[in-house]
N, C-alpha and C positions, 0 to 999 in steps of 0.2 A: 437700101433695104430697110424697112421700118422695124423698129423694136416692138411696137405695139400696133395692133389692128384697130383698136378703139380707145376712145377717151370718154370718161364720164365726168361731168361737171356738176357740182352743187350749184344752186341758183343764187339764193340770197346771200349777199356779202361776198360772193365769188364772181359771178357774172354781172349781177345787178345789185342795186341798193336803193333805199328810200332816198328821194331827191333832197338835196340840201345838206346843210351842216347841222349835225347834232339834233337839237330839238325843233328844227324848222317845221317838220311835219306836225308837231304839236301846235305851233303858232298858226299854221294854216288851218288846222281843225278848229281852233278857237275863233279865227276870223270867219269861217264858214258858219259857225254857231252864232255869230254876232255877239261874242263874249268880250269884245274889246281887246286891248293889248295886254298880253300876259307879262308879268315881271320876268325878265330874262333869266335872272339867277334862280328863281323858283321853278320856272319851266325846265331849265337845264337840270336841276336837281331831280325833278320828277322823271325826266327822260332817262337820266343815268340810272335811276332806280329800276325803271322798266327794263333797260338793257341788261342790268345785272341779274335781275330775277328771271328774265326770259330764258337764259341759258343754263339755269341750274338743273341738275338731274331731277329734282322734285317737281319742277314746273314741266319739264319735258315728259315726265311720267303720267301727266294728266290726260294724255291722248288728244291734245288740241289739234293735231294734224291728221286725224283719222276721219273727220267728217266736217262738212260745211257748218252745221249747227254747233258742233262742239268747238270749232275754231273760234267762232264769234263769242261764244259763252266764256271760254277760258281767257281769251285776250281782253275782253271788256272787264272781266273780273280783275285781271292783272293790272290794267290801266287804273281802275278805281282804287285798288289796294296801294298802288304806287303814289297816289295823291292827285289824280286828274280831277276828281270831283271837288277837291279843295280849291283847285284853280278856277273851275267854272262848272256849274251843274250841267250834266249832259255831255261833258267833254269826252268821257270814256267811249260812248257810243259813236260820237262824231269822229273821234280819232280812229276808231276801227274802220269806219266808212272810208276815211282818207287812206288808210294803209292798204286797203284792198282795191283802191282805184288805180287803174293802169297809169293815169297821168301823174301819180305820185312816185313813180319809179324811174330810175335812170340807169343806163349801162355804163360800166367803167370804160374809159377811153380806149383801152386795149382789148376789150371784149370781142367786138366784131372782127378787128384785124387778126386777132389770134385764131378765132374760129375759121376765118378764111384761109389762113396759112395751114391750119390742120387739114382742112379739106383738100388743099393742094398737095398735101402729103399722102392723100388717099387713105386717110385714117377716118373711120366713122366716129360720129359725135353723138353722145347722149347727154341728157340733163336728168339728174336724179335728185328730186327735191322733196323734203319733208314740208308739206304745205297743206293747209286746210282750205285754201281757195284756189281757183283755177288760174294758173299762170299764163295760159295761152294768150289772153288779150294783152298782157304785159309784154310778153316776148314778141308778139306781133308788132306792137307799137314801137318797140326798140330795134326792129329789123334783125332780130336774133333768130326767129323761126326758120328762115330759109337755110340756115347752116346746121340745123338739128335734124338728126335721123330718128332719134327716139326721145320721147318725153315721158318720164314716169313720175307721177305725183302720188304721195302717200295716201291722200284722201280717196283716191281711186283704187290704188293697189291694196290698201287695207293694212299695210305694215310700214313701220318707220325704220329708218337707219337708227342704230347700227346693225339691225338684224341682217344676217348674211343673205337671207332670201331676197332682199331688195336688190342687192348688187348682182346676184346670180340671175335674177329675172331680167335686169337691164342688159346684162351681157348677152343673154340668150336672144333678146330682141335685136341686139346689134349684130348678132351672128359671130360673136367672138368669145373665145374661152376667157375665163377670169385671168389666167396667167398672161393673156395677150392684151389686157385692158388696164389703163391707168385711171385712177380716181383722183380728181382734183377738187379740193374743198378747203374750208377754213376752220372746221370744228373737229378737234381730235376725238371728242366723245362720240360724234355721229359719223362723220365722214371717215374717220380713222378705222371704223369697223370694217371697212372694205378688206382689210388684211385678213380677216377671218374667213373671207370668201375666196381668198387667193389672188386678190388684185394687188398691184403696186399702188402706193398712195403718195400724192404730193400735196402737202398742206401749206397754205398761204398764211402769212402772219396776220394778226388781227387787223381788220380794216381801219383806216383813219376816219374820223368823224369831222374832218375839216373839208376844205375845198376838194372837189372831185379831181382825182389824179389816177394815173395808171395803177392797176391792181397788182402788177407783177406777173400777169398771165403769159407774157412773152417767153418767160423762162420755161414754160411747158414745151414749147415747140422743139427745142434741141433734144429733148428727151425721146422724141419720136423717131429718131434715126440712129442707127447703130454707130454712125461716125460722130454723133454728137453735134451735127450741124443742122440748122433749120432747113426745111424743104422749101426753098424759094424765099424771096425777101419778105419779111414780115410786114413791113409798111411800104411796100412798093406801090 
């Protein structure tokens, strides 16, 4: 007997991430721009600045995930403010182009096996993402789409996490009460807001920026059964 009827997953840094280690996407953007080889230390410094500023409440409050146009505007401004233009003129725009390209994303090794195990447990799966660009091509390319029952993206819904309406809407689409739904994410500020809507929340630790490794998603599966045992072998 399952404890939950549905599971909601955040997308970025929970199921998927930008490919490579740390500033690799920045180096790829520079190469596409024809800017030559970036200094590794300087590129890493800029990328770490991007990551730090991107998750601040002040940056999130700008509404970057509420429209396609706003998403491009806010992110390119952030890239420029972090020092991308000092590395190479035009790098901010090219970096944005790379970050919304489906080929720039990869799934964690345990993403699809975990989703498959959840489906075998007869638990419905939703993805709830604050995003200002369409994730469908990304999820299609990474073979995640077949395992998803509901995909709710903020730029289409018009509201971002942690607003309780985002979680309630996703639960309604999944046909599950909030009390029967588990939210899985990595950001206490946004994903943690699910508790205000009556969901249980499982937060992952910050993702590594080194070689791609399992995200720890397999720990979700035992939570779905009252006996605390996975429904079927996770990596059978």
